[in-house]
Gaussian input, Z-matrix of N, CA and C with variables (Angstrom, degrees):
# hf/3-21g

backbone

0 1
 N
 C     1     B1
 C     2     B2     1     A1
 N     3     B3     2     A2     1     D1
 C     4     B4     3     A3     2     D2
 C     5     B5     4     A4     3     D3
 N     6     B6     5     A5     4     D4
 C     7     B7     6     A6     5     D5
 C     8     B8     7     A7     6     D6
 N     9     B9     8     A8     7     D7
 C    10    B10     9     A9     8     D8
 C    11    B11    10    A10     9     D9
 N    12    B12    11    A11    10    D10
 C    13    B13    12    A12    11    D11
 C    14    B14    13    A13    12    D12
 N    15    B15    14    A14    13    D13
 C    16    B16    15    A15    14    D14
 C    17    B17    16    A16    15    D15
 N    18    B18    17    A17    16    D16
 C    19    B19    18    A18    17    D17
 C    20    B20    19    A19    18    D18
 N    21    B21    20    A20    19    D19
 C    22    B22    21    A21    20    D20
 C    23    B23    22    A22    21    D21
 N    24    B24    23    A23    22    D22
 C    25    B25    24    A24    23    D23
 C    26    B26    25    A25    24    D24
 N    27    B27    26    A26    25    D25
 C    28    B28    27    A27    26    D26
 C    29    B29    28    A28    27    D27
 N    30    B30    29    A29    28    D28
 C    31    B31    30    A30    29    D29
 C    32    B32    31    A31    30    D30
 N    33    B33    32    A32    31    D31
 C    34    B34    33    A33    32    D32
 C    35    B35    34    A34    33    D33
 N    36    B36    35    A35    34    D34
 C    37    B37    36    A36    35    D35
 C    38    B38    37    A37    36    D36
 N    39    B39    38    A38    37    D37
 C    40    B40    39    A39    38    D38
 C    41    B41    40    A40    39    D39
 N    42    B42    41    A41    40    D40
 C    43    B43    42    A42    41    D41
 C    44    B44    43    A43    42    D42
 N    45    B45    44    A44    43    D43
 C    46    B46    45    A45    44    D44
 C    47    B47    46    A46    45    D45
 N    48    B48    47    A47    46    D46
 C    49    B49    48    A48    47    D47
 C    50    B50    49    A49    48    D48
 N    51    B51    50    A50    49    D49
 C    52    B52    51    A51    50    D50
 C    53    B53    52    A52    51    D51
 N    54    B54    53    A53    52    D52
 C    55    B55    54    A54    53    D53
 C    56    B56    55    A55    54    D54
 N    57    B57    56    A56    55    D55
 C    58    B58    57    A57    56    D56
 C    59    B59    58    A58    57    D57
 N    60    B60    59    A59    58    D58
 C    61    B61    60    A60    59    D59
 C    62    B62    61    A61    60    D60
 N    63    B63    62    A62    61    D61
 C    64    B64    63    A63    62    D62
 C    65    B65    64    A64    63    D63
 N    66    B66    65    A65    64    D64
 C    67    B67    66    A66    65    D65
 C    68    B68    67    A67    66    D66
 N    69    B69    68    A68    67    D67
 C    70    B70    69    A69    68    D68
 C    71    B71    70    A70    69    D69
 N    72    B72    71    A71    70    D70
 C    73    B73    72    A72    71    D71
 C    74    B74    73    A73    72    D72
 N    75    B75    74    A74    73    D73
 C    76    B76    75    A75    74    D74
 C    77    B77    76    A76    75    D75
 N    78    B78    77    A77    76    D76
 C    79    B79    78    A78    77    D77
 C    80    B80    79    A79    78    D78
 N    81    B81    80    A80    79    D79
 C    82    B82    81    A81    80    D80
 C    83    B83    82    A82    81    D81
 N    84    B84    83    A83    82    D82
 C    85    B85    84    A84    83    D83
 C    86    B86    85    A85    84    D84
 N    87    B87    86    A86    85    D85
 C    88    B88    87    A87    86    D86
 C    89    B89    88    A88    87    D87
 N    90    B90    89    A89    88    D88
 C    91    B91    90    A90    89    D89
 C    92    B92    91    A91    90    D90
 N    93    B93    92    A92    91    D91
 C    94    B94    93    A93    92    D92
 C    95    B95    94    A94    93    D93
 N    96    B96    95    A95    94    D94
 C    97    B97    96    A96    95    D95
 C    98    B98    97    A97    96    D96
 N    99    B99    98    A98    97    D97
 C   100   B100    99    A99    98    D98
 C   101   B101   100   A100    99    D99
 N   102   B102   101   A101   100   D100
 C   103   B103   102   A102   101   D101
 C   104   B104   103   A103   102   D102
 N   105   B105   104   A104   103   D103
 C   106   B106   105   A105   104   D104
 C   107   B107   106   A106   105   D105
 N   108   B108   107   A107   106   D106
 C   109   B109   108   A108   107   D107
 C   110   B110   109   A109   108   D108
 N   111   B111   110   A110   109   D109
 C   112   B112   111   A111   110   D110
 C   113   B113   112   A112   111   D111
 N   114   B114   113   A113   112   D112
 C   115   B115   114   A114   113   D113
 C   116   B116   115   A115   114   D114
 N   117   B117   116   A116   115   D115
 C   118   B118   117   A117   116   D116
 C   119   B119   118   A118   117   D117
 N   120   B120   119   A119   118   D118
 C   121   B121   120   A120   119   D119
 C   122   B122   121   A121   120   D120
 N   123   B123   122   A122   121   D121
 C   124   B124   123   A123   122   D122
 C   125   B125   124   A124   123   D123
 N   126   B126   125   A125   124   D124
 C   127   B127   126   A126   125   D125
 C   128   B128   127   A127   126   D126
 N   129   B129   128   A128   127   D127
 C   130   B130   129   A129   128   D128
 C   131   B131   130   A130   129   D129
 N   132   B132   131   A131   130   D130
 C   133   B133   132   A132   131   D131
 C   134   B134   133   A133   132   D132
 N   135   B135   134   A134   133   D133
 C   136   B136   135   A135   134   D134
 C   137   B137   136   A136   135   D135
 N   138   B138   137   A137   136   D136
 C   139   B139   138   A138   137   D137
 C   140   B140   139   A139   138   D138
 N   141   B141   140   A140   139   D139
 C   142   B142   141   A141   140   D140
 C   143   B143   142   A142   141   D141
 N   144   B144   143   A143   142   D142
 C   145   B145   144   A144   143   D143
 C   146   B146   145   A145   144   D144
 N   147   B147   146   A146   145   D145
 C   148   B148   147   A147   146   D146
 C   149   B149   148   A148   147   D147
 N   150   B150   149   A149   148   D148
 C   151   B151   150   A150   149   D149
 C   152   B152   151   A151   150   D150
 N   153   B153   152   A152   151   D151
 C   154   B154   153   A153   152   D152
 C   155   B155   154   A154   153   D153
 N   156   B156   155   A155   154   D154
 C   157   B157   156   A156   155   D155
 C   158   B158   157   A157   156   D156
 N   159   B159   158   A158   157   D157
 C   160   B160   159   A159   158   D158
 C   161   B161   160   A160   159   D159
 N   162   B162   161   A161   160   D160
 C   163   B163   162   A162   161   D161
 C   164   B164   163   A163   162   D162
 N   165   B165   164   A164   163   D163
 C   166   B166   165   A165   164   D164
 C   167   B167   166   A166   165   D165
 N   168   B168   167   A167   166   D166
 C   169   B169   168   A168   167   D167
 C   170   B170   169   A169   168   D168
 N   171   B171   170   A170   169   D169
 C   172   B172   171   A171   170   D170
 C   173   B173   172   A172   171   D171
 N   174   B174   173   A173   172   D172
 C   175   B175   174   A174   173   D173
 C   176   B176   175   A175   174   D174
 N   177   B177   176   A176   175   D175
 C   178   B178   177   A177   176   D176
 C   179   B179   178   A178   177   D177
 N   180   B180   179   A179   178   D178
 C   181   B181   180   A180   179   D179
 C   182   B182   181   A181   180   D180
 N   183   B183   182   A182   181   D181
 C   184   B184   183   A183   182   D182
 C   185   B185   184   A184   183   D183
 N   186   B186   185   A185   184   D184
 C   187   B187   186   A186   185   D185
 C   188   B188   187   A187   186   D186
 N   189   B189   188   A188   187   D187
 C   190   B190   189   A189   188   D188
 C   191   B191   190   A190   189   D189
 N   192   B192   191   A191   190   D190
 C   193   B193   192   A192   191   D191
 C   194   B194   193   A193   192   D192
 N   195   B195   194   A194   193   D193
 C   196   B196   195   A195   194   D194
 C   197   B197   196   A196   195   D195
 N   198   B198   197   A197   196   D196
 C   199   B199   198   A198   197   D197
 C   200   B200   199   A199   198   D198
 N   201   B201   200   A200   199   D199
 C   202   B202   201   A201   200   D200
 C   203   B203   202   A202   201   D201
 N   204   B204   203   A203   202   D202
 C   205   B205   204   A204   203   D203
 C   206   B206   205   A205   204   D204
 N   207   B207   206   A206   205   D205
 C   208   B208   207   A207   206   D206
 C   209   B209   208   A208   207   D207
 N   210   B210   209   A209   208   D208
 C   211   B211   210   A210   209   D209
 C   212   B212   211   A211   210   D210
 N   213   B213   212   A212   211   D211
 C   214   B214   213   A213   212   D212
 C   215   B215   214   A214   213   D213
 N   216   B216   215   A215   214   D214
 C   217   B217   216   A216   215   D215
 C   218   B218   217   A217   216   D216
 N   219   B219   218   A218   217   D217
 C   220   B220   219   A219   218   D218
 C   221   B221   220   A220   219   D219
 N   222   B222   221   A221   220   D220
 C   223   B223   222   A222   221   D221
 C   224   B224   223   A223   222   D222
 N   225   B225   224   A224   223   D223
 C   226   B226   225   A225   224   D224
 C   227   B227   226   A226   225   D225
 N   228   B228   227   A227   226   D226
 C   229   B229   228   A228   227   D227
 C   230   B230   229   A229   228   D228
 N   231   B231   230   A230   229   D229
 C   232   B232   231   A231   230   D230
 C   233   B233   232   A232   231   D231
 N   234   B234   233   A233   232   D232
 C   235   B235   234   A234   233   D233
 C   236   B236   235   A235   234   D234
 N   237   B237   236   A236   235   D235
 C   238   B238   237   A237   236   D236
 C   239   B239   238   A238   237   D237
 N   240   B240   239   A239   238   D238
 C   241   B241   240   A240   239   D239
 C   242   B242   241   A241   240   D240

   B1=1.4426
   B2=1.5158
   B3=1.3363
   B4=1.4528
   B5=1.5235
   B6=1.3230
   B7=1.4607
   B8=1.5262
   B9=1.3214
   B10=1.4642
   B11=1.5296
   B12=1.3225
   B13=1.4669
   B14=1.5334
   B15=1.3416
   B16=1.4690
   B17=1.5274
   B18=1.3251
   B19=1.4644
   B20=1.5264
   B21=1.3066
   B22=1.4625
   B23=1.5231
   B24=1.3317
   B25=1.4683
   B26=1.5249
   B27=1.3334
   B28=1.4660
   B29=1.5248
   B30=1.3176
   B31=1.4681
   B32=1.5250
   B33=1.3195
   B34=1.4626
   B35=1.5286
   B36=1.3242
   B37=1.4686
   B38=1.5246
   B39=1.3273
   B40=1.4669
   B41=1.5226
   B42=1.3241
   B43=1.4613
   B44=1.5250
   B45=1.3183
   B46=1.4708
   B47=1.5282
   B48=1.3496
   B49=1.4704
   B50=1.5258
   B51=1.3240
   B52=1.4686
   B53=1.5256
   B54=1.3241
   B55=1.4637
   B56=1.5219
   B57=1.3363
   B58=1.4635
   B59=1.5283
   B60=1.3227
   B61=1.4673
   B62=1.5331
   B63=1.3173
   B64=1.4590
   B65=1.5271
   B66=1.3178
   B67=1.4671
   B68=1.5222
   B69=1.3219
   B70=1.4613
   B71=1.5313
   B72=1.3165
   B73=1.4591
   B74=1.5128
   B75=1.3296
   B76=1.4618
   B77=1.5316
   B78=1.3132
   B79=1.4709
   B80=1.5385
   B81=1.3241
   B82=1.4693
   B83=1.5243
   B84=1.3228
   B85=1.4612
   B86=1.5245
   B87=1.3292
   B88=1.4635
   B89=1.5246
   B90=1.3167
   B91=1.4728
   B92=1.5266
   B93=1.3217
   B94=1.4651
   B95=1.5244
   B96=1.3195
   B97=1.4663
   B98=1.5222
   B99=1.3255
   B100=1.4644
   B101=1.5284
   B102=1.3027
   B103=1.4639
   B104=1.5286
   B105=1.3186
   B106=1.4607
   B107=1.5199
   B108=1.3195
   B109=1.4655
   B110=1.5252
   B111=1.3242
   B112=1.4554
   B113=1.5106
   B114=1.3121
   B115=1.4672
   B116=1.5269
   B117=1.3159
   B118=1.4659
   B119=1.5231
   B120=1.3166
   B121=1.4654
   B122=1.5276
   B123=1.3216
   B124=1.4701
   B125=1.5247
   B126=1.3202
   B127=1.4668
   B128=1.5276
   B129=1.3111
   B130=1.4617
   B131=1.5217
   B132=1.3114
   B133=1.4639
   B134=1.5352
   B135=1.3168
   B136=1.4678
   B137=1.5276
   B138=1.3175
   B139=1.4666
   B140=1.5271
   B141=1.3164
   B142=1.4650
   B143=1.5223
   B144=1.3137
   B145=1.4636
   B146=1.5272
   B147=1.3300
   B148=1.4610
   B149=1.5233
   B150=1.3144
   B151=1.4590
   B152=1.5221
   B153=1.3214
   B154=1.4654
   B155=1.5286
   B156=1.3326
   B157=1.4586
   B158=1.5269
   B159=1.3232
   B160=1.4651
   B161=1.5234
   B162=1.3161
   B163=1.4653
   B164=1.5190
   B165=1.3261
   B166=1.4583
   B167=1.5272
   B168=1.3220
   B169=1.4612
   B170=1.5224
   B171=1.3205
   B172=1.4682
   B173=1.5266
   B174=1.3184
   B175=1.4603
   B176=1.5274
   B177=1.3138
   B178=1.4578
   B179=1.5250
   B180=1.3053
   B181=1.4632
   B182=1.5187
   B183=1.3043
   B184=1.4557
   B185=1.5151
   B186=1.3114
   B187=1.4558
   B188=1.5224
   B189=1.3294
   B190=1.4641
   B191=1.5272
   B192=1.3242
   B193=1.4663
   B194=1.5189
   B195=1.3142
   B196=1.4644
   B197=1.5284
   B198=1.3297
   B199=1.4660
   B200=1.5235
   B201=1.3287
   B202=1.4592
   B203=1.5190
   B204=1.3060
   B205=1.4578
   B206=1.5238
   B207=1.3299
   B208=1.4599
   B209=1.5219
   B210=1.3285
   B211=1.4623
   B212=1.5113
   B213=1.3078
   B214=1.4563
   B215=1.5207
   B216=1.3104
   B217=1.4640
   B218=1.5197
   B219=1.3156
   B220=1.4620
   B221=1.5241
   B222=1.2925
   B223=1.4554
   B224=1.5100
   B225=1.3178
   B226=1.4531
   B227=1.5278
   B228=1.3234
   B229=1.4534
   B230=1.5172
   B231=1.3218
   B232=1.4551
   B233=1.5117
   B234=1.3174
   B235=1.4596
   B236=1.5080
   B237=1.3138
   B238=1.4544
   B239=1.5197
   B240=1.3310
   B241=1.4591
   B242=1.5062
   A1=108.18
   A2=115.94
   A3=117.77
   A4=113.52
   A5=117.85
   A6=119.93
   A7=109.85
   A8=115.17
   A9=118.95
   A10=110.79
   A11=116.20
   A12=119.60
   A13=110.01
   A14=116.34
   A15=120.48
   A16=110.64
   A17=115.72
   A18=120.23
   A19=110.57
   A20=116.13
   A21=120.70
   A22=111.10
   A23=116.53
   A24=120.74
   A25=110.74
   A26=117.00
   A27=120.44
   A28=112.05
   A29=116.59
   A30=119.14
   A31=111.49
   A32=117.08
   A33=119.09
   A34=111.65
   A35=116.78
   A36=119.51
   A37=110.71
   A38=116.25
   A39=120.11
   A40=110.99
   A41=117.02
   A42=119.66
   A43=110.92
   A44=116.19
   A45=120.35
   A46=110.99
   A47=116.82
   A48=120.00
   A49=111.11
   A50=116.68
   A51=119.73
   A52=110.96
   A53=116.12
   A54=120.30
   A55=112.22
   A56=116.92
   A57=121.16
   A58=113.31
   A59=117.66
   A60=120.33
   A61=110.82
   A62=115.04
   A63=119.64
   A64=108.19
   A65=116.72
   A66=120.32
   A67=112.35
   A68=117.54
   A69=120.59
   A70=111.47
   A71=116.97
   A72=120.39
   A73=114.29
   A74=117.06
   A75=120.32
   A76=112.08
   A77=117.55
   A78=120.19
   A79=111.06
   A80=116.46
   A81=120.48
   A82=110.38
   A83=117.44
   A84=121.15
   A85=111.41
   A86=117.41
   A87=120.21
   A88=109.96
   A89=117.37
   A90=120.84
   A91=110.37
   A92=116.13
   A93=120.44
   A94=110.23
   A95=116.67
   A96=120.88
   A97=111.15
   A98=117.53
   A99=120.50
   A100=110.95
   A101=116.99
   A102=120.82
   A103=110.48
   A104=116.47
   A105=120.36
   A106=111.69
   A107=117.19
   A108=120.74
   A109=110.27
   A110=117.02
   A111=120.63
   A112=112.70
   A113=116.46
   A114=120.90
   A115=110.29
   A116=117.11
   A117=121.36
   A118=110.88
   A119=117.07
   A120=120.75
   A121=110.67
   A122=117.21
   A123=120.77
   A124=111.28
   A125=117.62
   A126=121.11
   A127=110.12
   A128=116.30
   A129=121.04
   A130=110.35
   A131=117.03
   A132=121.39
   A133=110.50
   A134=116.94
   A135=121.00
   A136=111.06
   A137=116.93
   A138=120.35
   A139=110.80
   A140=117.40
   A141=121.07
   A142=110.32
   A143=116.93
   A144=121.03
   A145=110.53
   A146=116.87
   A147=120.24
   A148=111.27
   A149=116.91
   A150=120.85
   A151=110.46
   A152=117.56
   A153=121.18
   A154=110.93
   A155=117.18
   A156=120.91
   A157=110.75
   A158=116.71
   A159=120.71
   A160=110.16
   A161=116.70
   A162=120.20
   A163=111.48
   A164=117.53
   A165=121.09
   A166=111.11
   A167=117.01
   A168=120.15
   A169=109.57
   A170=117.15
   A171=120.85
   A172=110.82
   A173=116.76
   A174=121.01
   A175=111.56
   A176=116.95
   A177=119.91
   A178=114.55
   A179=118.37
   A180=120.51
   A181=111.29
   A182=117.55
   A183=120.97
   A184=111.97
   A185=114.59
   A186=121.57
   A187=109.68
   A188=116.63
   A189=119.94
   A190=109.90
   A191=117.20
   A192=121.59
   A193=113.23
   A194=117.38
   A195=121.35
   A196=112.34
   A197=116.26
   A198=122.35
   A199=112.18
   A200=115.10
   A201=120.93
   A202=108.81
   A203=114.78
   A204=120.14
   A205=108.08
   A206=118.52
   A207=119.75
   A208=111.91
   A209=115.54
   A210=121.60
   A211=108.00
   A212=116.04
   A213=119.78
   A214=107.99
   A215=115.77
   A216=120.80
   A217=108.69
   A218=116.28
   A219=122.46
   A220=107.73
   A221=116.18
   A222=118.68
   A223=110.18
   A224=116.25
   A225=120.59
   A226=113.12
   A227=116.99
   A228=118.28
   A229=110.29
   A230=117.36
   A231=122.58
   A232=107.22
   A233=115.51
   A234=120.14
   A235=108.42
   A236=115.48
   A237=121.43
   A238=108.30
   A239=115.96
   A240=120.28
   A241=108.42
   D1=126.01
   D2=-179.06
   D3=-140.71
   D4=-0.48
   D5=179.66
   D6=-132.46
   D7=163.65
   D8=176.02
   D9=-65.47
   D10=-29.52
   D11=175.96
   D12=-63.43
   D13=-43.07
   D14=176.75
   D15=-62.14
   D16=-44.23
   D17=179.84
   D18=-58.70
   D19=-44.47
   D20=179.02
   D21=-58.76
   D22=-43.58
   D23=179.04
   D24=-62.22
   D25=-45.66
   D26=179.97
   D27=-62.13
   D28=-38.41
   D29=178.86
   D30=-66.48
   D31=-41.75
   D32=177.53
   D33=-68.78
   D34=-35.10
   D35=174.57
   D36=-61.26
   D37=-40.00
   D38=178.64
   D39=-65.25
   D40=-38.71
   D41=175.92
   D42=-59.66
   D43=-41.49
   D44=177.62
   D45=-62.04
   D46=-43.70
   D47=179.10
   D48=-63.03
   D49=-39.13
   D50=177.42
   D51=-63.64
   D52=-42.97
   D53=-178.55
   D54=-66.00
   D55=-30.71
   D56=-175.77
   D57=-97.00
   D58=-4.58
   D59=-174.95
   D60=-67.85
   D61=139.35
   D62=174.02
   D63=-84.53
   D64=176.97
   D65=-175.94
   D66=-59.01
   D67=-36.75
   D68=-178.27
   D69=-71.76
   D70=-36.54
   D71=-176.39
   D72=-91.10
   D73=-7.71
   D74=-174.58
   D75=-63.25
   D76=-43.00
   D77=-178.42
   D78=-62.77
   D79=-40.88
   D80=177.72
   D81=-62.98
   D82=-43.45
   D83=-179.51
   D84=-67.83
   D85=-35.58
   D86=176.99
   D87=-64.82
   D88=-44.04
   D89=177.37
   D90=-60.96
   D91=-43.52
   D92=179.14
   D93=-62.53
   D94=-44.04
   D95=-179.38
   D96=-63.00
   D97=-41.63
   D98=179.20
   D99=-63.77
   D100=-39.43
   D101=176.81
   D102=-64.49
   D103=-43.90
   D104=179.13
   D105=-62.91
   D106=-37.62
   D107=178.65
   D108=-62.07
   D109=-45.19
   D110=179.94
   D111=-62.70
   D112=-47.01
   D113=179.59
   D114=-65.81
   D115=-43.01
   D116=-179.55
   D117=-61.14
   D118=-40.68
   D119=179.49
   D120=-60.59
   D121=-40.52
   D122=179.19
   D123=-68.28
   D124=-39.30
   D125=177.69
   D126=-63.44
   D127=-45.27
   D128=-179.78
   D129=-64.81
   D130=-39.87
   D131=178.20
   D132=-61.39
   D133=-42.14
   D134=178.87
   D135=-64.24
   D136=-42.89
   D137=179.07
   D138=-66.55
   D139=-36.94
   D140=177.87
   D141=-63.60
   D142=-41.30
   D143=177.73
   D144=-62.38
   D145=-42.75
   D146=178.47
   D147=-63.76
   D148=-42.22
   D149=179.12
   D150=-64.36
   D151=-41.47
   D152=177.39
   D153=-60.69
   D154=-39.21
   D155=178.48
   D156=-63.35
   D157=-42.98
   D158=179.02
   D159=-63.66
   D160=-41.93
   D161=178.87
   D162=-61.91
   D163=-40.76
   D164=179.01
   D165=-64.48
   D166=-43.13
   D167=178.19
   D168=-61.13
   D169=-45.37
   D170=-179.67
   D171=-63.79
   D172=-39.02
   D173=-177.86
   D174=-68.13
   D175=-42.37
   D176=-173.83
   D177=-95.28
   D178=-22.77
   D179=177.19
   D180=-103.36
   D181=-19.26
   D182=-179.92
   D183=83.13
   D184=-174.46
   D185=-179.44
   D186=-81.90
   D187=156.29
   D188=177.30
   D189=-80.40
   D190=-174.42
   D191=-175.77
   D192=-59.26
   D193=-29.25
   D194=-179.68
   D195=-88.73
   D196=12.01
   D197=-179.09
   D198=61.23
   D199=34.59
   D200=176.74
   D201=-116.33
   D202=154.58
   D203=176.95
   D204=-64.59
   D205=134.60
   D206=179.88
   D207=-65.56
   D208=148.60
   D209=177.07
   D210=-88.57
   D211=141.68
   D212=173.34
   D213=-130.57
   D214=145.88
   D215=179.69
   D216=-89.22
   D217=127.22
   D218=177.85
   D219=-128.05
   D220=109.10
   D221=179.57
   D222=64.54
   D223=-125.84
   D224=-176.20
   D225=-99.93
   D226=17.42
   D227=-178.50
   D228=-142.36
   D229=150.86
   D230=171.39
   D231=-91.88
   D232=142.68
   D233=-175.63
   D234=-129.53
   D235=142.43
   D236=172.77
   D237=-147.21
   D238=157.14
   D239=179.22
   D240=-77.14

């Protein structure tokens, strides 16, 4: 998993597993879902921080010559609005 699109798919897959779980497997799926929620929240928080950084750069530096929001490098990825 490396994109928010992938994360979305995994979360919906987990919902399906929860809906289909039998009584014996339900506790395992609930534990798995709770773990996924925690990890997903951190991933989303990181992406929100990156998006906020891009917005600040665009707000204070303005658009580039092509009237596009400037790209900034954050960690191992380039981000733009």
